[in-house]
VOBA-1610 file (N, C-alpha, C; in pm, whole numbers, padded with zeros to 5 digits, always signed):
BEGIN
Met+11264+10208+10257Met+11122+10192+10231Met+11066+10057+10295Lys+10974+10072+10371Lys+10928+09909+10403Lys+10843+09851+10278Val+10852+09735+10274Val+10792+09651+10165Val+10689+09552+10232Ile+10577+09567+10194Ile+10480+09478+10246Ile+10384+09426+10134Ile+10348+09286+10137Ile+10267+09235+10005Ile+10138+09294+09999Leu+10103+09327+09880Leu+09980+09383+09836Leu+09896+09248+09758Leu+09816+09200+09838Leu+09753+09062+09792Leu+09660+09093+09670Ile+09627+09192+09633Ile+09515+09221+09524Ile+09597+09242+09396Leu+09734+09228+09414Leu+09802+09217+09276Leu+09808+09358+09201Gly+09798+09460+09266Gly+09824+09591+09194Gly+09925+09661+09260Ile+09938+09793+09220Ile+10040+09864+09286Ile+09968+09973+09383Gly+10037+09989+09489Gly+09980+10099+09590Gly+10050+10208+09597Leu+10174+10188+09653Leu+10251+10326+09691Leu+10348+10349+09575Leu+10297+10457+09505Leu+10391+10501+09384Leu+10424+10640+09417Pro+10538+10674+09387Pro+10567+10815+09408Pro+10503+10918+09348Thr+10479+11054+09370Thr+10419+11152+09312Thr+10534+11204+09202Val+10496+11201+09065Val+10566+11265+08973Val+10502+11360+08887Ser+10578+11438+08812Ser+10514+11526+08719Ser+10452+11466+08593Ala+10379+11541+08526Ala+10320+11484+08409Ala+10402+11453+08303Ala+10538+11504+08309Ala+10638+11479+08210Ala+10716+11359+08250Ser+10700+11307+08372Ser+10783+11206+08423Ser+10711+11077+08391His+10790+10955+08365His+10748+10832+08363His+10846+10720+08425Ser+10762+10610+08464Ser+10842+10523+08550Ser+10803+10384+08494Ile+10896+10283+08525Ile+10871+10138+08514Ile+10929+10079+08626Arg+10842+09991+08692Arg+10867+09920+08793Arg+10831+09769+08773Tyr+10940+09693+08817Tyr+10916+09541+08812Tyr+10898+09496+08941Val+10807+09401+08974Val+10762+09358+09101Val+10774+09212+09122Tyr+10856+09162+09195Tyr+10857+09008+09221Tyr+10807+08977+09359Thr+10730+08880+09385Thr+10671+08835+09520Thr+10689+08695+09535Ala+10764+08637+09624Ala+10744+08506+09666Ala+10691+08495+09805Thr+10592+08404+09813Thr+10539+08369+09955Thr+10558+08235+09995Ser+10527+08214+10136Ser+10546+08089+10177Ser+10440+08079+10306Gly+10346+07993+10300Gly+10249+07971+10415Gly+10113+08057+10387Ile+10103+08093+10261Ile+09963+08162+10216Ile+09890+08091+10143Pro+09764+08026+10214Pro+09679+07938+10117Pro+09609+07996+10013Asp+09589+07926+09901Asp+09532+07977+09780Asp+09574+08104+09738Phe+09713+08112+09748Phe+09776+08222+09681Phe+09913+08193+09618Pro+09939+08215+09491Pro+10068+08188+09415Pro+10182+08199+09497Glu+10267+08105+09478Glu+10397+08100+09563Glu+10494+08203+09496Phe+10468+08241+09377Phe+10553+08336+09301Phe+10462+08433+09223Val+10467+08552+09218Val+10411+08643+09126Val+10502+08755+09071Asn+10503+08801+08950Asn+10581+08901+08910Asn+10501+08981+08804Leu+10533+09100+08800Leu+10424+09200+08728Leu+10506+09319+08678Gly+10482+09390+08582Gly+10535+09517+08538Gly+10442+09613+08571Ile+10481+09755+08614Ile+10405+09853+08612Ile+10446+09966+08540Leu+10393+10032+08444Leu+10420+10163+08381Leu+10332+10264+08419Asp+10406+10362+08467Asp+10332+10496+08517Asp+10212+10452+08590Gly+10214+10360+08691Gly+10095+10317+08778Gly+10017+10223+08694Met+10017+10178+08578Met+09957+10093+08517Met+10016+09951+08501Gln+09935+09847+08546Gln+10005+09724+08528Gln+10005+09677+08355Ile+10132+09629+08328Ile+10111+09595+08181Ile+10154+09444+08148Asp+10181+09369+08248Asp+10197+09218+08239Asp+10189+09156+08360Tyr+10177+09013+08356Tyr+10153+08939+08486Tyr+10205+08798+08461Tyr+10287+08745+08572Tyr+10299+08604+08570Tyr+10275+08530+08702Asp+10243+08428+08721Asp+10237+08362+08846Asp+10266+08207+08853Ser+10307+08156+08953Ser+10346+08013+08962Ser+10240+07914+08926Asn+10132+07961+08928Asn+10004+07868+08883Asn+10017+07853+08741Thr+09984+07966+08671Thr+09963+07977+08532Thr+10084+07948+08431Lys+10210+07990+08504Lys+10344+07951+08433Lys+10336+08030+08290Lys+10285+08149+08288Lys+10281+08226+08158Lys+10284+08378+08186Val+10358+08440+08121Val+10360+08588+08114Val+10250+08636+08018Val+10148+08721+08065Val+10041+08764+07962Val+10042+08912+07992Pro+10007+08973+07880Pro+09960+09130+07880Pro+09848+09170+07948Lys+09844+09285+08009Lys+09737+09326+08092Lys+09679+09447+08043Gln+09746+09493+07932Gln+09679+09609+07856Gln+09680+09558+07702Asp+09568+09601+07634Asp+09563+09574+07484Asp+09666+09633+07386Trp+09706+09735+07438Trp+09823+09811+07352Trp+09950+09711+07359Met+09975+09685+07483Met+10080+09593+07517Met+10084+09478+07434Ala+09964+09409+07445Ala+09954+09273+07359Ala+09990+09300+07209Lys+09937+09408+07145Lys+09957+09459+07010Lys+10105+09509+06974Ala+10174+09561+07086Ala+10288+09624+07033Ala+10427+09529+07015Val+10401+09404+07088Val+10508+09320+07086Val+10480+09177+07025Gly+10571+09096+06971Gly+10525+08962+06923Gly+10533+08852+07014Ser+10493+08726+06970Ser+10480+08617+07057Ser+10629+08576+07118Asp+10730+08617+07038Asp+10881+08575+07083Asp+10893+08670+07218Tyr+10852+08791+07234Tyr+10857+08854+07345Tyr+10790+08780+07472Trp+10660+08732+07455Trp+10609+08686+07582Trp+10681+08541+07599Asp+10713+08466+07494Asp+10789+08351+07530Asp+10916+08362+07590Arg+10993+08478+07562Arg+11124+08497+07642Arg+11092+08546+07772Glu+10978+08626+07799Glu+10956+08677+07932Glu+10906+08563+08022Thr+10837+08452+07964Thr+10772+08344+08030Thr+10882+08250+08080Gln+11005+08240+07996Gln+11107+08153+08031Gln+11178+08218+08130Asn+11196+08355+08144Asn+11267+08420+08231Asn+11208+08410+08356Ser+11075+08425+08361Ser+10988+08426+08479Ser+10996+08312+08555Ile+10991+08181+08458Ile+11013+08062+08524Ile+11134+08044+08601Gly+11249+08087+08528Gly+11388+08083+08612Gly+11382+08167+08743Arg+11318+08287+08737Arg+11313+08369+08864Arg+11235+08308+08977Glu+11125+08236+08930Glu+11033+08154+09014Glu+11120+08063+09091Lys+11208+07986+09030Lys+11295+07889+09094Lys+11381+07947+09205Ser+11452+08064+09153Ser+11551+08121+09230Ser+11476+08186+09362Phe+11364+08251+09330Phe+11272+08306+09453Phe+11249+08199+09537Lys+11189+08080+09499Lys+11155+07996+09589Lys+11272+07951+09682Ala+11385+07935+09630Ala+11509+07888+09697Ala+11553+07998+09798Asn+11533+08122+09747Asn+11575+08224+09823Asn+11498+08244+09958Ile+11352+08221+09937Ile+11283+08240+10063Ile+11308+08145+10161Asp+11334+08021+10115Asp+11385+07906+10196Asp+11509+07942+10287Thr+11614+08010+10206Thr+11735+08049+10271Thr+11716+08159+10378Ala+11613+08259+10341Ala+11584+08360+10426Ala+11514+08322+10556Lys+11435+08204+10542Lys+11376+08141+10649Lys+11480+08086+10735Gln+11582+08031+10693Gln+11683+07972+10772Gln+11767+08079+10823Arg+11783+08202+10762Arg+11869+08301+10818Arg+11798+08367+10943Phe+11679+08370+10941Phe+11589+08416+11060Phe+11533+08322+11143Asn+11598+08207+11145Asn+11552+08092+11237Asn+11398+08073+11237Gln+11349+08062+11118Gln+11194+08036+11112Gln+11158+07913+11040Thr+11038+07856+11083Thr+11007+07734+11025Thr+10863+07764+10935Gly+10754+07742+11029Gly+10632+07768+10985Gly+10598+07917+10975Gly+10455+07941+10960Gly+10393+08080+10945Gly+10403+08143+10812Val+10363+08253+10789Val+10346+08317+10665Val+10492+08413+10635His+10544+08398+10520His+10660+08469+10494His+10661+08529+10351Val+10706+08640+10330Val+10702+08714+10204Val+10864+08762+10160Leu+10889+08739+10049Leu+11013+08803+09987Leu+10982+08888+09873Gln+11026+09000+09862Gln+10993+09098+09748Gln+11113+09164+09706Glu+11098+09198+09591Glu+11179+09291+09520Glu+11125+09362+09410Met+11166+09514+09407Met+11133+09603+09315Met+11240+09670+09247Tyr+11251+09678+09136Tyr+11357+09744+09067Tyr+11304+09822+08932Gly+11370+09911+08898Gly+11318+09990+08786Gly+11395+10130+08770Cys+11321+10210+08687Cys+11379+10341+08667Cys+11276+10457+08631Glu+11302+10580+08658Glu+11226+10687+08621Glu+11283+10776+08539Trp+11197+10850+08440Trp+11275+10925+08337Trp+11190+11039+08327Asp+11233+11181+08321Asp+11152+11301+08295Asp+11185+11334+08147Asp+11096+11353+08070Asp+11117+11363+07931Asp+11143+11514+07907Glu+11120+11606+08002Glu+11150+11753+07974Glu+11295+11783+08034Thr+11334+11730+08158Thr+11454+11766+08208Thr+11572+11648+08185Gly+11520+11536+08145Gly+11611+11429+08124Gly+11675+11367+08236Val+11625+11405+08352Val+11682+11339+08479Val+11628+11196+08489Ile+11714+11114+08539Ile+11686+10980+08535Ile+11710+10935+08679Glu+11617+10849+08738Glu+11642+10781+08877Glu+11635+10635+08866Asp+11702+10571+08920Asp+11705+10425+08920Asp+11687+10364+09060Phe+11645+10227+09063Phe+11651+10167+09207Phe+11624+10011+09192Asp+11679+09936+09311Asp+11675+09803+09313Asp+11629+09777+09469Gln+11552+09729+09507Gln+11531+09725+09656Gln+11460+09586+09680His+11506+09531+09805His+11452+09385+09833His+11390+09406+09966Gly+11282+09343+10001Gly+11236+09324+10132Gly+11200+09191+10188Tyr+11189+09177+10306Tyr+11161+09034+10353Tyr+11067+09062+10487Asp+10942+09005+10463Asp+10850+09025+10578Asp+10828+09146+10631Gly+10814+09247+10525Gly+10761+09382+10559Gly+10875+09473+10596Glu+10997+09425+10593Glu+11117+09509+10644Glu+11223+09505+10518Asp+11276+09621+10521Asp+11397+09621+10416Asp+11492+09518+10441Phe+11543+09467+10327Phe+11659+09348+10357Phe+11788+09397+10284Ile+11775+09438+10164Ile+11894+09475+10080Ile+11864+09578+09966Ser+11960+09658+09947Ser+11936+09753+09836Ser+12053+09787+09756Phe+12030+09834+09638Phe+12171+09860+09555Phe+12189+09999+09556Asp+12316+10043+09590Asp+12344+10188+09580Asp+12451+10218+09458Leu+12357+10281+09359Leu+12415+10294+09249Leu+12557+10385+09215Lys+12561+10462+09326Lys+12684+10565+09333Lys+12809+10490+09344Thr+12788+10410+09471Thr+12899+10322+09507Thr+12921+10181+09436Leu+12820+10142+09375Leu+12823+09995+09315Leu+12824+09888+09420Lys+12767+09929+09563Lys+12769+09841+09660Lys+12625+09824+09705Trp+12608+09720+09796Trp+12474+09685+09852Trp+12469+09731+09987Val+12359+09774+10013Val+12323+09822+10161Val+12248+09721+10224Ala+12299+09674+10347Ala+12237+09575+10424Ala+12200+09636+10562Pro+12074+09665+10573Pro+12019+09720+10724Pro+12009+09624+10819Thr+12007+09500+10798Thr+11997+09401+10896Thr+12116+09306+10883Pro+12151+09249+11001Pro+12261+09143+11000Pro+12240+09021+10930Gln+12106+08970+10919Gln+12082+08854+10827Gln+12105+08881+10678Ala+12130+08998+10643Ala+12151+09033+10506Ala+12307+09060+10457Phe+12382+09030+10586Phe+12530+09073+10543Phe+12590+08955+10458Ile+12557+08824+10467Ile+12608+08740+10367Ile+12577+08781+10250Ser+12457+08823+10196Ser+12425+08863+10094Ser+12487+08955+10032Lys+12517+09063+10106Lys+12577+09179+10072Lys+12722+09153+10050Asn+12791+09077+10130Asn+12932+09031+10088Asn+12942+08957+09957Lys+12847+08871+09937Lys+12850+08799+09813Lys+12811+08885+09702Leu+12727+08976+09701Leu+12703+09055+09595Leu+12813+09172+09564Asp+12865+09236+09677Asp+12981+09322+09652Asp+13090+09256+09588Tyr+13120+09137+09615Tyr+13242+09084+09557Tyr+13223+09039+09403Asn+13098+09056+09357Asn+13081+09033+09216Asn+13077+09172+09146Glu+13195+09233+09141Glu+13201+09357+09060Glu+13165+09374+08919Ala+13184+09263+08845Ala+13126+09259+08721Ala+12973+09245+08709Gly+12925+09179+08808Gly+12782+09183+08816Gly+12725+09305+08865Asn+12773+09373+08937Asn+12749+09500+08983Asn+12749+09610+08864Glu+12848+09596+08782Glu+12858+09693+08666Glu+12767+09658+08566Gly+12712+09531+08565Gly+12613+09487+08471Gly+12477+09543+08522Glu+12454+09548+08647Glu+12327+09599+08719Glu+12325+09767+08672Lys+12438+09828+08695Lys+12441+09963+08655Lys+12410+09997+08507His+12469+09910+08434His+12426+09932+08289His+12290+09913+08249Tyr+12226+09808+08334Tyr+12095+09779+08295Tyr+11999+09890+08358Leu+12015+09942+08465Leu+11946+10045+08537Leu+11956+10177+08454Thr+12073+10202+08426Thr+12088+10342+08369Thr+12073+10344+08213Gln+12083+10237+08147Gln+12061+10242+08000Gln+11958+10159+07952Glu+11973+10030+07963Glu+11859+09936+07918Glu+11729+09967+07968Cys+11729+09982+08087Cys+11585+10008+08148Cys+11536+10133+08103Ile+11607+10249+08075Ile+11545+10379+08019Ile+11512+10349+07876Glu+11585+10277+07803Glu+11560+10231+07672Glu+11415+10166+07650Trp+11392+10077+07736Trp+11271+09988+07752Trp+11170+10084+07804Leu+11166+10171+07887Leu+11089+10266+07946Leu+11040+10358+07825Lys+11131+10412+07749Lys+11070+10500+07641Lys+11000+10412+07539Lys+11050+10296+07515Lys+10948+10207+07424Lys+10817+10174+07460Tyr+10811+10150+07599Tyr+10689+10131+07660Tyr+10607+10242+07640Val+10654+10352+07693Val+10580+10495+07674Val+10519+10525+07531Asp+10620+10491+07446Asp+10576+10501+07298Asp+10450+10406+07274Tyr+10461+10294+07309Tyr+10363+10176+07271Tyr+10207+10224+07337Gly+10235+10274+07459Gly+10105+10292+07513Gly+10065+10455+07539Lys+10122+10533+07445Lys+10111+10684+07469Lys+09961+10724+07468Ser+09869+10660+07394Ser+09732+10701+07386Ser+09677+10689+07517Ser+09706+10564+07583Ser+09653+10535+07698Ser+09715+10618+07815Leu+09836+10626+07808Leu+09932+10692+07909Leu+09875+10840+07916Met+09825+10899+07805Met+09784+11040+07812Met+09628+11048+07866Trp+09560+10942+07875Trp+09437+10944+07928Trp+09420+11000+08070Thr+09334+11084+08097Thr+09296+11145+08215Thr+09161+11125+08270Val+09132+11098+08408Val+08996+11079+08444Val+08996+11153+08591Pro+08903+11249+08600Pro+08878+11326+08727Pro+08815+11243+08835Pro+08846+11266+08969Pro+08821+11177+09067Pro+08677+11214+09132Ser+08625+11125+09183Ser+08501+11142+09275Ser+08545+11156+09412Val+08506+11263+09485Val+08558+11284+09614Val+08450+11274+09699Ser+08461+11209+09814Ser+08373+11197+09920Ser+08438+11218+10066Leu+08343+11261+10150Leu+08397+11284+10300Leu+08319+11167+10357Leu+08389+11095+10438Leu+08335+10966+10507Leu+08344+10997+10661Gln+08266+10939+10741Gln+08284+10941+10881Gln+08198+10809+10952Lys+08259+10751+11036Lys+08188+10622+11095Lys+08090+10688+11200Thr+08153+10761+11284Thr+08086+10835+11404Thr+08127+10957+11423Pro+08047+11052+11486Pro+08096+11194+11515Pro+08209+11197+11577Ser+08266+11094+11651Ser+08392+11111+11699Ser+08508+11049+11620Ser+08482+10983+11528Ser+08565+10932+11425Ser+08643+11025+11336Pro+08765+10991+11294Pro+08837+11065+11196Pro+08751+11093+11066Val+08760+11194+11002Val+08696+11227+10880Val+08784+11193+10752Thr+08729+11108+10681Thr+08813+11040+10561Thr+08779+11133+10434Cys+08881+11168+10378Cys+08863+11231+10240Cys+08894+11135+10143His+08796+11051+10072His+08834+10946+09975His+08812+10996+09842Ala+08908+10978+09755Ala+08908+11002+09611Ala+08914+10886+09536Thr+08836+10857+09438Thr+08839+10734+09367Thr+08789+10756+09222Gly+08826+10661+09119Gly+08801+10653+08998Gly+08882+10756+08905Phe+09002+10798+08960Phe+09080+10904+08890Phe+09209+10811+08815Tyr+09264+10903+08720Tyr+09369+10843+08641Tyr+09437+10963+08579Pro+09565+10965+08583Pro+09686+10855+08630Pro+09677+10847+08784Ser+09763+10759+08837Ser+09770+10742+08968Ser+09839+10843+09056Glu+09909+10942+08994Glu+09979+11043+09075Glu+09872+11143+09129Val+09866+11161+09252Val+09765+11228+09334Val+09815+11293+09449Asn+09775+11422+09472Asn+09778+11476+09626Asn+09667+11498+09684Ile+09641+11461+09802Ile+09517+11492+09883Ile+09569+11568+10003Leu+09521+11687+10029Leu+09546+11775+10128Leu+09427+11830+10215Trp+09467+11845+10335Trp+09355+11910+10416Trp+09403+12057+10437Gln+09305+12151+10426Gln+09340+12305+10456Gln+09247+12331+10569Lys+09307+12421+10651Lys+09230+12486+10774Lys+09240+12635+10767Asp+09126+12695+10743Asp+09144+12845+10723Asp+09229+12896+10593Gly+09266+12803+10509Gly+09345+12847+10394Gly+09473+12765+10395Pro+09574+12778+10512Pro+09699+12695+10500Pro+09669+12568+10506Phe+09756+12475+10446Phe+09739+12313+10441Phe+09773+12284+10588Gln+09706+12171+10635Gln+09723+12126+10769Gln+09799+11970+10768His+09907+11966+10825His+09975+11842+10828His+09968+11752+10970Glu+09935+11828+11081Glu+09923+11763+11203Glu+09786+11707+11201Asp+09779+11577+11261Asp+09662+11486+11297Asp+09601+11442+11167Val+09685+11417+11053Val+09655+11374+10919Val+09719+11250+10886Glu+09649+11155+10854Glu+09705+11026+10819Glu+09675+10987+10658Thr+09775+10975+10589Thr+09770+10969+10441Thr+09789+10813+10413Gly+09677+10760+10335Gly+09675+10632+10275Gly+09772+10602+10168His+09745+10487+10109His+09835+10473+09972His+09733+10478+09852Thr+09796+10503+09739Thr+09716+10483+09624Thr+09713+10353+09580Leu+09570+10301+09555Leu+09539+10158+09530Leu+09458+10147+09399Pro+09472+10062+09324Pro+09406+10034+09201Pro+09266+09995+09210Asn+09173+10031+09126Asn+09044+09985+09104Asn+09038+09874+09004Gly+08947+09809+08999Gly+08926+09687+08893Gly+08941+09755+08751Asp+08886+09875+08734Asp+08867+09916+08603Asp+08979+10008+08540Gly+09105+09994+08612Gly+09212+10081+08573Gly+09238+10208+08632Thr+09143+10242+08696Thr+09157+10383+08776Thr+09207+10360+08909Phe+09214+10469+09001Phe+09281+10455+09115Phe+09200+10517+09240Gln+09220+10477+09377Gln+09160+10540+09475Gln+09277+10571+09590Lys+09256+10664+09671Lys+09321+10708+09790Lys+09243+10778+09887Ser+09292+10760+10016Ser+09200+10837+10120Ser+09301+10895+10224Val+09271+10997+10279Val+09341+11079+10381Val+09257+11112+10481Leu+09300+11066+10621Leu+09215+11087+10731Leu+09264+11215+10806Leu+09150+11288+10860Leu+09192+11394+10937Leu+09104+11388+11078Thr+09205+11391+11188Thr+09137+11372+11321Thr+09115+11514+11382Val+08967+11542+11385Val+08938+11686+11414Val+08808+11667+11499Lys+08791+11741+11609Lys+08681+11751+11693Lys+08553+11814+11596Pro+08420+11775+11620Pro+08331+11845+11541Pro+08318+12004+11580Glu+08355+12037+11689Glu+08345+12196+11723Glu+08455+12259+11650Glu+08567+12197+11611Glu+08676+12257+11561Glu+08638+12276+11409Trp+08588+12175+11345Trp+08556+12212+11204Trp+08407+12279+11182Lys+08345+12293+11292Lys+08232+12382+11271Lys+08253+12516+11285Asn+08378+12561+11374Asn+08419+12692+11413Asn+08529+12732+11300Asn+08585+12635+11212Asn+08683+12693+11126Asn+08646+12624+10997Lys+08711+12677+10896Lys+08686+12627+10757Lys+08783+12526+10712Tyr+08750+12394+10722Tyr+08811+12294+10655Tyr+08776+12248+10525Gln+08893+12218+10442Gln+08863+12174+10302Gln+08960+12062+10258Cys+08909+11968+10196Cys+08992+11871+10120Cys+09020+11902+09992Val+09145+11917+09954Val+09191+11941+09823Val+09265+11833+09748Val+09194+11788+09632Val+09256+11674+09567Val+09315+11717+09420Gln+09434+11685+09401Gln+09493+11727+09266Gln+09562+11607+09206Val+09510+11596+09103Val+09552+11467+09003Val+09657+11521+08909Ser+09765+11451+08870Ser+09864+11487+08770Ser+09774+11486+08638Gly+09846+11589+08542Gly+09777+11610+08413Gly+09624+11665+08416Ile+09565+11706+08526Ile+09437+11770+08544Ile+09459+11892+08592Asn+09435+12006+08512Asn+09452+12136+08573Asn+09348+12198+08644Lys+09312+12127+08760Lys+09197+12173+08823Lys+09193+12104+08972Asp+09164+12164+09067Asp+09163+12120+09200Asp+09028+12067+09241Phe+08999+11956+09290Phe+08884+11901+09330Phe+08874+11931+09475Ile+08760+12008+09538Ile+08764+12063+09665Ile+08623+12016+09740Lys+08633+11963+09855Lys+08525+11929+09931Lys+08536+12021+10074Asp+08444+12105+10105Asp+08417+12159+10229Asp+08378+12062+10337Leu+08450+12091+10435Leu+08408+11993+10555Leu+08284+12047+10642Ile+08170+12025+10571Ile+08040+12060+10642Ile+07956+11936+10667Glu+07854+11955+10760Glu+07784+11856+10782Glu+07711+11770+10679Ser+07662+11858+10576Ser+07579+11814+10470Ser+07660+11726+10369Glu+07803+11744+10369Glu+07897+11675+10273Glu+07932+11529+10333Ile+07914+11511+10477Ile+07968+11411+10533Ile+07878+11280+10511Gln+07940+11170+10459Gln+07847+11052+10442Gln+07888+10957+10584Thr+07785+10916+10648Thr+07797+10828+10775Thr+07742+10705+10761Asn+07749+10625+10872Asn+07686+10486+10865Asn+07743+10407+10769Arg+07868+10405+10739Arg+07932+10314+10664Arg+08070+10287+10708Asp+08124+10154+10672Asp+08243+10117+10728Asp+08365+10155+10613Thr+08444+10235+10663Thr+08554+10289+10572Thr+08679+10209+10596Ala+08676+10098+10685Ala+08798+10018+10701Ala+08857+09956+10574Gly+08766+09936+10453Gly+08817+09876+10344Gly+08883+09990+10265Ile+08871+10115+10292Ile+08948+10221+10229Ile+09090+10206+10262Ser+09165+10150+10169Ser+09286+10079+10225Ser+09399+10163+10268His+09484+10107+10364His+09599+10175+10411His+09722+10059+10376Thr+09711+10000+10287Thr+09813+09890+10242Thr+09940+09945+10181Ile+10059+09889+10218Ile+10183+09934+10144Ile+10208+09830+10029Thr+10291+09857+09941Thr+10326+09791+09822Thr+10417+09676+09826Pro+10420+09604+09719Pro+10502+09498+09729Pro+10648+09543+09645Ile+10727+09422+09621Ile+10851+09461+09557Ile+10901+09339+09469Arg+11078+09301+09277Arg+11109+09216+09172Arg+11247+09170+09134Asp+11293+09100+09063Asp+11426+09058+09049Asp+11489+09094+08914Leu+11612+09140+08916Leu+11689+09168+08798Leu+11789+09064+08783Trp+11897+09077+08850Trp+12012+08991+08857Trp+12048+09012+09003Pro+12123+08932+09074Pro+12143+08787+09048Pro+12022+08702+09073Ala+12027+08595+09008Ala+11918+08501+09035Ala+11927+08456+09163Cys+12048+08414+09228Cys+12051+08380+09359Cys+12102+08487+09445Leu+12007+08558+09516Leu+12039+08661+09582Leu+12105+08632+09718Phe+12048+08512+09765Phe+12108+08478+09908Phe+12242+08361+09900
//
């Protein structure tokens, strides 16, 4: 998975899961050379919903959901704040080391990590992950089956050797991901069950800059974040000439996503094209027919984002 910073401090690329599945993701981002942006940010995301936030300017972990603020006491936030301050120091040191590894001096650089777990409360299936990225590329990730680290780039070999040698640390990582992470995930789901069961249907629009531009099927205002947007041609789903964007947060806690279809006007006028939007937890498809009266034009759709997500730290503090 490629890892690219999302500057609006939300989560974008999330896997599609069933309504019975839940996930917790912790995202850490260290930056260098970005003016007016914190050098370090970390946040937690439960089922696509941001639950806490910390950055190097405020030096304090704060809740992002009312139910999260009520569910835990001040000692929880004090502890998380101290942990985040420690991670900030480590990440700042690590990004300097990464720049040295890649023979870089100035410019914009981003070091990210995402770790967490997913749990299906119907099947009991558990999935775990810990992935690191640097400057938009995979850097190193943890293989839970072998308890080894995977380094896709030569600059990560030093880190891999260091981490692989720490067998006790890798056992600790396995214990956290497979047990503690799931325990906390279940607690968070219980804390926020009223909000997590909330569903909001999408508003669906067809957008096009010019008659020769791709047609964008844009869904917005929906919750939860798990969504499928598909194009159909005369019934079957069309996968060619389709570009899928990423799920992005709106400011009100809902989400948006776009899927582009490259098709000539004579094709969609002579065939039946439909955009089908499916939101997890809502037993209804939202369908827009590709007809001239449905297309909104003369607007710039560049802001309907195609940005990829960030990535957080668990252990070890000194990755490099």
